[in-house]
C-alpha positions in Angstrom: -32.0 -98.6 14.3 -34.8 -99.0 17.3 -33.6 -97.1 20.6 -36.6 -98.4 22.3 -38.7 -101.3 22.1 -41.8 -99.1 21.3 -40.2 -97.6 18.4 -40.7 -101.1 16.8 -44.2 -101.0 18.1 -44.7 -98.3 16.2 -43.5 -98.4 13.0 -45.2 -102.4 12.8 -48.4 -100.7 13.6 -47.8 -98.1 10.6 -46.0 -100.7 8.1 -48.7 -103.5 8.4 -52.0 -101.9 10.0 -52.2 -98.7 9.1 -51.6 -98.0 5.0 -53.1 -100.0 2.6 -50.2 -103.1 1.9 -50.2 -103.9 5.5 -50.9 -107.1 3.8 -48.8 -108.3 1.7 -46.0 -106.5 3.7 -47.4 -109.1 6.7 -47.3 -112.2 4.7 -43.7 -111.2 2.6 -43.2 -111.2 6.8 -44.2 -114.2 7.3 -43.0 -115.5 4.4 -39.3 -114.2 5.4 -39.7 -115.8 8.4 -40.0 -119.8 7.4 -36.9 -119.4 5.0 -34.7 -116.3 3.7 -36.1 -115.6 0.4 -35.2 -113.7 -3.4 -38.5 -111.5 -4.5 -39.0 -114.0 -7.5 -39.3 -116.9 -4.6 -41.9 -114.1 -2.5 -43.8 -113.2 -5.7 -44.3 -116.6 -7.0 -44.7 -118.1 -3.4 -47.2 -115.4 -2.3 -49.0 -115.4 -5.6 -48.4 -111.9 -6.3 -47.0 -109.4 -8.8 -43.1 -109.3 -9.2 -43.0 -105.5 -8.9 -45.1 -105.3 -6.3 -42.8 -107.3 -4.1 -40.5 -105.3 -5.2 -42.7 -102.5 -3.9 -42.9 -103.7 -0.4 -39.3 -105.1 0.1 -38.0 -101.6 -0.7 -40.5 -99.5 2.3 -39.4 -103.0 4.7 -35.6 -102.7 3.5 -35.9 -98.3 4.2 -37.4 -98.9 7.4 -35.1 -101.7 9.0 -37.7 -104.3 9.1 -36.1 -106.1 6.6 -33.1 -106.8 5.3 -30.9 -107.9 2.5 -27.7 -109.1 0.7 -26.2 -109.3 -2.8 -27.8 -107.3 -6.0 -29.8 -107.4 -8.4 -32.1 -110.6 -9.0 -30.1 -113.2 -7.0 -30.8 -110.2 -4.2 -32.2 -112.6 -0.9 -34.0 -111.0 1.8 -34.4 -111.6 5.8 -35.5 -110.4 8.5 -34.2 -107.8 10.9 -32.2 -108.7 14.1 -34.7 -106.2 15.4 -38.1 -107.6 14.3 -36.2 -111.0 15.1 -36.1 -110.0 18.6 -40.2 -108.6 17.7 -41.5 -111.3 16.5 -44.4 -111.9 18.9 -45.2 -108.2 18.3 -45.6 -108.5 15.1 -47.6 -111.8 15.3 -50.1 -110.1 17.8 -50.5 -106.4 15.7 -51.4 -108.8 12.7 -53.8 -110.8 14.0 -55.2 -107.4 15.9 -55.0 -106.0 12.3 -58.8 -105.6 9.9 -56.5 -106.3 7.3 -55.3 -110.1 8.7 -58.0 -112.1 7.1 -59.3 -109.1 4.6 -57.4 -108.8 1.3 -56.3 -105.4 0.2 
């Protein structure tokens, strides 16, 4: 999906540091790095409303950061291969972000 490394870097800066929901998206990414999960599992683990999790998952899937398998309630989410290959870049951006220690 990303023709150059720079493209995913720009996308991550926008999704994590440049938008209001960046903190939530970053915590979803961190949780999925540990283990694939469905939206309900993420909501429980992160203590975030289920509908909010679903919204952020849609944003991440639409932008190719997260992929999914299955349908409906049981849909399981994974990090995309592009993000897995560039996970260190995500960590660097997340730690530089002013959202890293703040709550949205």
